[in-house]
BALOBA-1460 file (C-alpha; in Angstrom, 3 decimals):
// residues 279
<rec num="1" residu="m" x="-34.185" y="-20.767" z="-25.064"/>
<rec num="2" residu="i" x="-31.021" y="-20.931" z="-27.171"/>
<rec num="3" residu="f" x="-30.183" y="-19.135" z="-30.416"/>
<rec num="4" residu="d" x="-27.514" y="-21.019" z="-32.315"/>
<rec num="5" residu="t" x="-25.277" y="-18.681" z="-34.292"/>
<rec num="6" residu="h" x="-23.083" y="-21.331" z="-35.919"/>
<rec num="7" residu="l" x="-24.675" y="-24.169" z="-37.877"/>
<rec num="8" residu="h" x="-22.974" y="-25.766" z="-40.868"/>
<rec num="9" residu="l" x="-25.187" y="-27.675" z="-43.288"/>
<rec num="10" residu="i" x="-23.552" y="-30.121" z="-45.704"/>
<rec num="11" residu="y" x="-25.306" y="-31.405" z="-48.797"/>
<rec num="12" residu="l" x="-22.738" y="-33.318" z="-50.804"/>
<rec num="13" residu="d" x="-25.114" y="-33.761" z="-53.752"/>
<rec num="14" residu="r" x="-25.673" y="-30.007" z="-54.119"/>
<rec num="15" residu="l" x="-22.392" y="-28.274" z="-53.286"/>
<rec num="16" residu="s" x="-18.649" y="-28.855" z="-53.433"/>
<rec num="17" residu="y" x="-16.595" y="-28.822" z="-50.210"/>
<rec num="18" residu="p" x="-12.917" y="-29.248" z="-51.181"/>
<rec num="19" residu="w" x="-11.667" y="-29.112" z="-47.588"/>
<rec num="20" residu="l" x="-13.642" y="-32.250" z="-46.710"/>
<rec num="21" residu="d" x="-11.348" y="-34.309" z="-48.918"/>
<rec num="22" residu="d" x="-8.845" y="-34.176" z="-46.061"/>
<rec num="23" residu="l" x="-11.323" y="-34.709" z="-43.237"/>
<rec num="24" residu="a" x="-13.102" y="-38.001" z="-43.725"/>
<rec num="25" residu="a" x="-14.779" y="-37.837" z="-40.307"/>
<rec num="26" residu="l" x="-16.988" y="-34.988" z="-41.525"/>
<rec num="27" residu="r" x="-17.387" y="-35.983" z="-45.138"/>
<rec num="28" residu="a" x="-21.108" y="-36.853" z="-44.880"/>
<rec num="29" residu="d" x="-24.383" y="-35.067" z="-45.265"/>
<rec num="30" residu="a" x="-25.351" y="-32.836" z="-42.334"/>
<rec num="31" residu="t" x="-28.927" y="-31.878" z="-43.225"/>
<rec num="32" residu="y" x="-31.289" y="-29.328" z="-41.798"/>
<rec num="33" residu="d" x="-33.866" y="-31.985" z="-40.874"/>
<rec num="34" residu="s" x="-31.402" y="-34.036" z="-38.839"/>
<rec num="35" residu="y" x="-30.186" y="-30.903" z="-37.028"/>
<rec num="36" residu="a" x="-33.658" y="-29.521" z="-36.335"/>
<rec num="37" residu="k" x="-34.799" y="-32.781" z="-34.738"/>
<rec num="38" residu="v" x="-32.049" y="-32.540" z="-32.148"/>
<rec num="39" residu="a" x="-32.185" y="-28.744" z="-31.802"/>
<rec num="40" residu="r" x="-35.828" y="-28.709" z="-30.792"/>
<rec num="41" residu="r" x="-35.135" y="-31.343" z="-28.122"/>
<rec num="42" residu="v" x="-32.369" y="-29.320" z="-26.469"/>
<rec num="43" residu="g" x="-34.094" y="-25.932" z="-26.516"/>
<rec num="44" residu="i" x="-32.674" y="-24.296" z="-29.632"/>
<rec num="45" residu="s" x="-35.356" y="-21.974" z="-30.968"/>
<rec num="46" residu="g" x="-33.499" y="-20.280" z="-33.815"/>
<rec num="47" residu="v" x="-30.298" y="-20.604" z="-35.791"/>
<rec num="48" residu="l" x="-27.990" y="-18.880" z="-38.273"/>
<rec num="49" residu="h" x="-26.338" y="-20.898" z="-41.004"/>
<rec num="50" residu="m" x="-22.586" y="-20.436" z="-41.147"/>
<rec num="51" residu="e" x="-20.899" y="-20.783" z="-44.517"/>
<rec num="52" residu="v" x="-19.046" y="-24.074" z="-44.971"/>
<rec num="53" residu="d" x="-16.133" y="-22.894" z="-47.113"/>
<rec num="54" residu="v" x="-17.677" y="-24.273" z="-50.255"/>
<rec num="55" residu="a" x="-15.850" y="-24.022" z="-53.573"/>
<rec num="56" residu="e" x="-15.738" y="-20.370" z="-54.604"/>
<rec num="57" residu="n" x="-18.081" y="-20.918" z="-57.559"/>
<rec num="58" residu="n" x="-20.628" y="-22.408" z="-55.117"/>
<rec num="59" residu="i" x="-20.889" y="-19.410" z="-52.789"/>
<rec num="60" residu="q" x="-24.066" y="-18.061" z="-54.322"/>
<rec num="61" residu="a" x="-25.574" y="-21.560" z="-54.598"/>
<rec num="62" residu="e" x="-25.052" y="-22.065" z="-50.889"/>
<rec num="63" residu="t" x="-26.992" y="-18.900" z="-50.130"/>
<rec num="64" residu="v" x="-29.808" y="-20.037" z="-52.442"/>
<rec num="65" residu="m" x="-29.944" y="-23.395" z="-50.660"/>
<rec num="66" residu="v" x="-30.145" y="-21.787" z="-47.237"/>
<rec num="67" residu="t" x="-32.833" y="-19.306" z="-48.256"/>
<rec num="68" residu="e" x="-34.904" y="-22.199" z="-49.598"/>
<rec num="69" residu="l" x="-34.609" y="-24.015" z="-46.272"/>
<rec num="70" residu="m" x="-35.523" y="-20.808" z="-44.450"/>
<rec num="71" residu="s" x="-38.789" y="-20.545" z="-46.399"/>
<rec num="72" residu="a" x="-40.107" y="-23.879" z="-45.141"/>
<rec num="73" residu="d" x="-42.899" y="-23.808" z="-42.568"/>
<rec num="74" residu="a" x="-41.655" y="-23.478" z="-38.979"/>
<rec num="75" residu="s" x="-38.023" y="-23.368" z="-40.081"/>
<rec num="76" residu="l" x="-35.551" y="-22.655" z="-37.278"/>
<rec num="77" residu="l" x="-33.264" y="-20.902" z="-39.765"/>
<rec num="78" residu="k" x="-33.343" y="-17.136" z="-39.304"/>
<rec num="79" residu="g" x="-30.461" y="-16.028" z="-41.549"/>
<rec num="80" residu="a" x="-27.118" y="-16.859" z="-43.076"/>
<rec num="81" residu="i" x="-23.482" y="-15.840" z="-42.759"/>
<rec num="82" residu="s" x="-22.231" y="-15.969" z="-46.325"/>
<rec num="83" residu="a" x="-18.811" y="-16.879" z="-47.610"/>
<rec num="84" residu="c" x="-16.885" y="-14.094" z="-49.317"/>
<rec num="85" residu="r" x="-13.542" y="-13.234" z="-50.898"/>
<rec num="86" residu="p" x="-12.404" y="-9.787" z="-49.718"/>
<rec num="87" residu="e" x="-9.042" y="-10.432" z="-51.332"/>
<rec num="88" residu="s" x="-10.711" y="-10.100" z="-54.749"/>
<rec num="89" residu="t" x="-11.058" y="-6.932" z="-56.786"/>
<rec num="90" residu="l" x="-14.581" y="-8.204" z="-57.582"/>
<rec num="91" residu="f" x="-15.648" y="-7.957" z="-53.942"/>
<rec num="92" residu="p" x="-17.423" y="-4.575" z="-54.278"/>
<rec num="93" residu="d" x="-19.724" y="-5.962" z="-56.964"/>
<rec num="94" residu="f" x="-20.312" y="-9.118" z="-54.938"/>
<rec num="95" residu="l" x="-21.215" y="-7.070" z="-51.864"/>
<rec num="96" residu="e" x="-23.605" y="-4.896" z="-53.809"/>
<rec num="97" residu="k" x="-25.535" y="-7.972" z="-54.963"/>
<rec num="98" residu="q" x="-25.563" y="-9.486" z="-51.437"/>
<rec num="99" residu="l" x="-27.003" y="-6.325" z="-49.931"/>
<rec num="100" residu="s" x="-30.276" y="-7.065" z="-51.695"/>
<rec num="101" residu="i" x="-30.612" y="-10.479" z="-50.012"/>
<rec num="102" residu="s" x="-32.267" y="-9.883" z="-46.661"/>
<rec num="103" residu="e" x="-31.467" y="-13.395" z="-45.454"/>
<rec num="104" residu="i" x="-27.743" y="-12.577" z="-45.352"/>
<rec num="105" residu="k" x="-26.706" y="-11.266" z="-41.931"/>
<rec num="106" residu="g" x="-22.959" y="-11.194" z="-42.366"/>
<rec num="107" residu="f" x="-19.892" y="-12.692" z="-44.024"/>
<rec num="108" residu="r" x="-16.943" y="-14.912" z="-43.220"/>
<rec num="109" residu="r" x="-13.621" y="-15.721" z="-44.782"/>
<rec num="110" residu="v" x="-11.782" y="-18.542" z="-42.970"/>
<rec num="111" residu="l" x="-8.329" y="-17.057" z="-42.361"/>
<rec num="112" residu="h" x="-6.424" y="-20.020" z="-40.994"/>
<rec num="113" residu="v" x="-6.550" y="-21.788" z="-44.373"/>
<rec num="114" residu="v" x="-4.863" y="-18.968" z="-46.300"/>
<rec num="115" residu="p" x="-1.503" y="-17.169" z="-45.955"/>
<rec num="116" residu="d" x="-1.469" y="-14.282" z="-43.500"/>
<rec num="117" residu="e" x="-0.383" y="-12.014" z="-46.321"/>
<rec num="118" residu="l" x="-3.868" y="-12.321" z="-47.756"/>
<rec num="119" residu="s" x="-5.743" y="-10.890" z="-44.740"/>
<rec num="120" residu="t" x="-3.136" y="-8.201" z="-44.095"/>
<rec num="121" residu="s" x="-3.234" y="-6.731" z="-47.598"/>
<rec num="122" residu="d" x="-4.719" y="-3.291" z="-48.189"/>
<rec num="123" residu="l" x="-7.211" y="-4.755" z="-50.673"/>
<rec num="124" residu="f" x="-8.565" y="-7.274" z="-48.149"/>
<rec num="125" residu="r" x="-8.814" y="-4.841" z="-45.284"/>
<rec num="126" residu="n" x="-10.344" y="-2.044" z="-47.353"/>
<rec num="127" residu="n" x="-12.914" y="-4.434" z="-48.813"/>
<rec num="128" residu="v" x="-13.920" y="-5.601" z="-45.341"/>
<rec num="129" residu="k" x="-14.205" y="-1.939" z="-44.403"/>
<rec num="130" residu="r" x="-16.937" y="-1.635" z="-47.038"/>
<rec num="131" residu="l" x="-19.245" y="-3.395" z="-44.555"/>
<rec num="132" residu="s" x="-19.304" y="-0.189" z="-42.509"/>
<rec num="133" residu="g" x="-22.841" y="1.108" z="-42.163"/>
<rec num="134" residu="t" x="-24.437" y="-1.960" z="-43.776"/>
<rec num="135" residu="g" x="-25.388" y="-3.734" z="-40.517"/>
<rec num="136" residu="l" x="-23.597" y="-6.846" z="-41.813"/>
<rec num="137" residu="t" x="-21.022" y="-8.528" z="-39.567"/>
<rec num="138" residu="f" x="-17.715" y="-10.221" z="-40.354"/>
<rec num="139" residu="d" x="-16.713" y="-13.464" z="-38.630"/>
<rec num="140" residu="l" x="-13.105" y="-13.860" z="-37.598"/>
<rec num="141" residu="c" x="-12.058" y="-17.504" z="-37.886"/>
<rec num="142" residu="v" x="-8.411" y="-17.473" z="-36.814"/>
<rec num="143" residu="l" x="-5.876" y="-19.557" z="-34.928"/>
<rec num="144" residu="p" x="-4.376" y="-18.249" z="-31.671"/>
<rec num="145" residu="a" x="-1.206" y="-17.053" z="-33.456"/>
<rec num="146" residu="q" x="-3.396" y="-14.982" z="-35.771"/>
<rec num="147" residu="l" x="-5.238" y="-13.064" z="-33.043"/>
<rec num="148" residu="p" x="-2.892" y="-10.058" z="-33.416"/>
<rec num="149" residu="l" x="-3.943" y="-9.922" z="-37.096"/>
<rec num="150" residu="a" x="-7.579" y="-9.987" z="-36.000"/>
<rec num="151" residu="i" x="-6.833" y="-6.995" z="-33.737"/>
<rec num="152" residu="e" x="-5.273" y="-5.109" z="-36.632"/>
<rec num="153" residu="l" x="-8.300" y="-5.813" z="-38.862"/>
<rec num="154" residu="a" x="-10.736" y="-4.671" z="-36.177"/>
<rec num="155" residu="d" x="-8.745" y="-1.472" z="-35.742"/>
<rec num="156" residu="h" x="-8.670" y="-0.847" z="-39.484"/>
<rec num="157" residu="c" x="-12.474" y="-1.203" z="-39.662"/>
<rec num="158" residu="p" x="-13.786" y="0.475" z="-36.485"/>
<rec num="159" residu="d" x="-17.317" y="0.770" z="-37.865"/>
<rec num="160" residu="v" x="-17.592" y="-2.935" z="-38.750"/>
<rec num="161" residu="t" x="-18.838" y="-5.429" z="-36.123"/>
<rec num="162" residu="f" x="-16.629" y="-8.504" z="-35.973"/>
<rec num="163" residu="v" x="-17.539" y="-11.860" z="-34.437"/>
<rec num="164" residu="l" x="-14.657" y="-13.982" z="-33.118"/>
<rec num="165" residu="d" x="-15.424" y="-17.629" z="-33.777"/>
<rec num="166" residu="h" x="-14.779" y="-20.422" z="-31.304"/>
<rec num="167" residu="c" x="-13.137" y="-18.303" z="-28.567"/>
<rec num="168" residu="g" x="-10.199" y="-17.834" z="-30.934"/>
<rec num="169" residu="v" x="-9.589" y="-21.576" z="-31.364"/>
<rec num="170" residu="p" x="-7.591" y="-22.123" z="-28.157"/>
<rec num="171" residu="d" x="-5.284" y="-25.100" z="-27.578"/>
<rec num="172" residu="v" x="-7.578" y="-26.971" z="-25.210"/>
<rec num="173" residu="r" x="-5.788" y="-30.278" z="-25.639"/>
<rec num="174" residu="g" x="-2.450" y="-28.764" z="-24.658"/>
<rec num="175" residu="q" x="-4.033" y="-26.430" z="-22.021"/>
<rec num="176" residu="t" x="-1.998" y="-23.586" z="-23.508"/>
<rec num="177" residu="l" x="-3.421" y="-20.365" z="-22.009"/>
<rec num="178" residu="e" x="-0.707" y="-17.939" z="-23.064"/>
<rec num="179" residu="p" x="-0.311" y="-15.965" z="-25.229"/>
<rec num="180" residu="w" x="-3.912" y="-16.797" z="-26.245"/>
<rec num="181" residu="a" x="-5.365" y="-15.237" z="-23.057"/>
<rec num="182" residu="k" x="-3.378" y="-12.026" z="-23.475"/>
<rec num="183" residu="h" x="-4.490" y="-11.626" z="-27.076"/>
<rec num="184" residu="i" x="-8.129" y="-12.361" z="-26.223"/>
<rec num="185" residu="k" x="-8.041" y="-9.615" z="-23.604"/>
<rec num="186" residu="a" x="-6.490" y="-7.185" z="-26.109"/>
<rec num="187" residu="l" x="-9.068" y="-8.050" z="-28.780"/>
<rec num="188" residu="a" x="-11.866" y="-7.580" z="-26.251"/>
<rec num="189" residu="q" x="-10.736" y="-3.994" z="-25.746"/>
<rec num="190" residu="r" x="-12.077" y="-3.307" z="-29.241"/>
<rec num="191" residu="d" x="-15.736" y="-2.419" z="-28.799"/>
<rec num="192" residu="n" x="-16.569" y="-3.567" z="-32.329"/>
<rec num="193" residu="v" x="-15.768" y="-7.234" z="-31.574"/>
<rec num="194" residu="v" x="-18.125" y="-9.859" z="-30.170"/>
<rec num="195" residu="a" x="-16.972" y="-13.315" z="-29.050"/>
<rec num="196" residu="k" x="-18.689" y="-16.549" z="-29.952"/>
<rec num="197" residu="i" x="-18.658" y="-19.370" z="-27.384"/>
<rec num="198" residu="s" x="-18.620" y="-22.246" z="-29.827"/>
<rec num="199" residu="g" x="-16.607" y="-25.231" z="-30.963"/>
<rec num="200" residu="v" x="-14.409" y="-25.338" z="-27.881"/>
<rec num="201" residu="m" x="-14.899" y="-28.992" z="-26.964"/>
<rec num="202" residu="a" x="-13.669" y="-30.023" z="-30.439"/>
<rec num="203" residu="y" x="-10.214" y="-28.670" z="-29.535"/>
<rec num="204" residu="g" x="-9.813" y="-31.032" z="-26.618"/>
<rec num="205" residu="n" x="-8.902" y="-34.720" z="-26.694"/>
<rec num="206" residu="p" x="-11.967" y="-36.239" z="-28.382"/>
<rec num="207" residu="d" x="-11.985" y="-39.232" z="-26.060"/>
<rec num="208" residu="t" x="-10.973" y="-37.756" z="-22.711"/>
<rec num="209" residu="w" x="-11.840" y="-34.027" z="-22.548"/>
<rec num="210" residu="t" x="-13.745" y="-32.883" z="-19.499"/>
<rec num="211" residu="l" x="-15.593" y="-29.769" z="-18.411"/>
<rec num="212" residu="d" x="-12.508" y="-28.652" z="-16.492"/>
<rec num="213" residu="d" x="-10.467" y="-28.773" z="-19.715"/>
<rec num="214" residu="i" x="-12.647" y="-26.233" z="-21.495"/>
<rec num="215" residu="r" x="-13.732" y="-24.102" z="-18.494"/>
<rec num="216" residu="p" x="-10.707" y="-21.766" z="-18.351"/>
<rec num="217" residu="f" x="-10.996" y="-20.872" z="-22.018"/>
<rec num="218" residu="v" x="-14.715" y="-20.216" z="-21.910"/>
<rec num="219" residu="e" x="-14.579" y="-18.281" z="-18.646"/>
<rec num="220" residu="h" x="-11.639" y="-16.151" z="-19.762"/>
<rec num="221" residu="t" x="-13.405" y="-15.246" z="-23.012"/>
<rec num="222" residu="i" x="-16.581" y="-14.237" z="-21.153"/>
<rec num="223" residu="d" x="-14.596" y="-12.302" z="-18.532"/>
<rec num="224" residu="a" x="-12.704" y="-10.434" z="-21.254"/>
<rec num="225" residu="f" x="-15.692" y="-9.515" z="-23.400"/>
<rec num="226" residu="g" x="-18.357" y="-9.210" z="-20.746"/>
<rec num="227" residu="w" x="-21.899" y="-10.574" z="-20.804"/>
<rec num="228" residu="k" x="-23.171" y="-8.097" z="-23.405"/>
<rec num="229" residu="r" x="-20.634" y="-9.117" z="-26.067"/>
<rec num="230" residu="v" x="-20.765" y="-12.906" z="-26.069"/>
<rec num="231" residu="i" x="-22.978" y="-15.215" z="-28.128"/>
<rec num="232" residu="w" x="-23.377" y="-18.989" z="-28.405"/>
<rec num="233" residu="g" x="-22.957" y="-21.429" z="-31.280"/>
<rec num="234" residu="s" x="-23.125" y="-25.184" z="-31.680"/>
<rec num="235" residu="d" x="-20.563" y="-25.511" z="-34.518"/>
<rec num="236" residu="s" x="-22.541" y="-28.473" z="-35.724"/>
<rec num="237" residu="p" x="-21.454" y="-30.855" z="-37.217"/>
<rec num="238" residu="v" x="-17.804" y="-30.041" z="-36.405"/>
<rec num="239" residu="c" x="-18.630" y="-30.398" z="-32.690"/>
<rec num="240" residu="t" x="-19.381" y="-34.083" z="-33.366"/>
<rec num="241" residu="l" x="-15.646" y="-34.685" z="-33.574"/>
<rec num="242" residu="a" x="-15.697" y="-34.615" z="-29.765"/>
<rec num="243" residu="g" x="-19.312" y="-35.365" z="-28.825"/>
<rec num="244" residu="h" x="-22.761" y="-34.289" z="-30.007"/>
<rec num="245" residu="i" x="-24.843" y="-31.134" z="-29.998"/>
<rec num="246" residu="e" x="-26.503" y="-32.457" z="-26.849"/>
<rec num="247" residu="t" x="-23.055" y="-32.799" z="-25.251"/>
<rec num="248" residu="w" x="-22.140" y="-29.186" z="-26.015"/>
<rec num="249" residu="v" x="-25.484" y="-27.871" z="-24.816"/>
<rec num="250" residu="a" x="-25.157" y="-29.831" z="-21.557"/>
<rec num="251" residu="a" x="-21.571" y="-28.623" z="-21.116"/>
<rec num="252" residu="t" x="-22.655" y="-25.007" z="-21.670"/>
<rec num="253" residu="h" x="-25.396" y="-25.258" z="-19.078"/>
<rec num="254" residu="a" x="-22.901" y="-26.779" z="-16.616"/>
<rec num="255" residu="l" x="-20.423" y="-23.992" z="-17.253"/>
<rec num="256" residu="l" x="-23.127" y="-21.389" z="-16.649"/>
<rec num="257" residu="e" x="-24.537" y="-23.035" z="-13.530"/>
<rec num="258" residu="s" x="-23.483" y="-20.256" z="-11.149"/>
<rec num="259" residu="c" x="-24.434" y="-17.400" z="-13.510"/>
<rec num="260" residu="s" x="-27.538" y="-15.271" z="-13.174"/>
<rec num="261" residu="k" x="-30.684" y="-15.740" z="-15.262"/>
<rec num="262" residu="d" x="-29.972" y="-12.500" z="-17.101"/>
<rec num="263" residu="e" x="-26.380" y="-13.503" z="-17.872"/>
<rec num="264" residu="k" x="-27.499" y="-16.853" z="-19.274"/>
<rec num="265" residu="a" x="-30.208" y="-15.236" z="-21.376"/>
<rec num="266" residu="a" x="-27.747" y="-12.710" z="-22.783"/>
<rec num="267" residu="l" x="-25.189" y="-15.310" z="-23.879"/>
<rec num="268" residu="l" x="-27.610" y="-17.984" z="-25.064"/>
<rec num="269" residu="c" x="-30.055" y="-15.834" z="-26.997"/>
<rec num="270" residu="e" x="-30.572" y="-12.129" z="-26.402"/>
<rec num="271" residu="n" x="-27.202" y="-10.774" z="-27.571"/>
<rec num="272" residu="a" x="-27.398" y="-12.648" z="-30.868"/>
<rec num="273" residu="t" x="-30.953" y="-11.673" z="-31.697"/>
<rec num="274" residu="a" x="-30.130" y="-8.026" z="-30.918"/>
<rec num="275" residu="l" x="-26.906" y="-8.095" z="-32.925"/>
<rec num="276" residu="w" x="-28.641" y="-9.288" z="-36.090"/>
<rec num="277" residu="s" x="-32.094" y="-7.726" z="-35.362"/>
<rec num="278" residu="i" x="-33.787" y="-11.118" z="-35.383"/>
<rec num="279" residu="k" x="-37.346" y="-11.385" z="-34.068"/>
């Protein structure tokens, strides 16, 4: 079975998504019911909701929406990665409130949409460090050029578990392996970082990408981090820019064809459920 660590739900009538104004291809509802119908067909048995960079004043409302969906009978949703603003002096109070919400398993701040000066500030880094000892993770959503900054953040917060989204967003279309590969290997040397195999096909040519286009990026990430520190995500509905959930699941199985049963189980399910203590 598969545990999906990266599902985005979009409800345009409930929340505001400013970034979708510039991405018409995704400006549509992506509901839990439509996802669950496909997920059950392809072997997905559980899922975490990943924050969708809603307007800042909608962060709490997004959590409320996800917890409501989690409470439905036979829901596949097992938790949420919440949005946050570590660059804010109000972050300590925000974190204190979130600690009481058991559905929240971690946080994310998309870093490729803000100046690098934000994530390198003492305020930002020290606020992320507040996650130490909480059991809550922090997702790193960065571009290849920002991987050195991700390394610095991981070093600053050695007791925080970080999750690298989308293999570090490699340039699949351009087949640019370096310096991405070097930085991935360096980041993997930090024991407090886990890599997420997700979203990769969306970085290839949407009409012509093949398995061979994404293979070197996926295999290098797994080789660098090892089978105990990799997890899987669909990145739905962003993955639909280059296919469907079914396409990504099929591509994943093809990429893992020569791997052992234990290796597949670790990547597809067991590492994630252990990381977030999900039963």
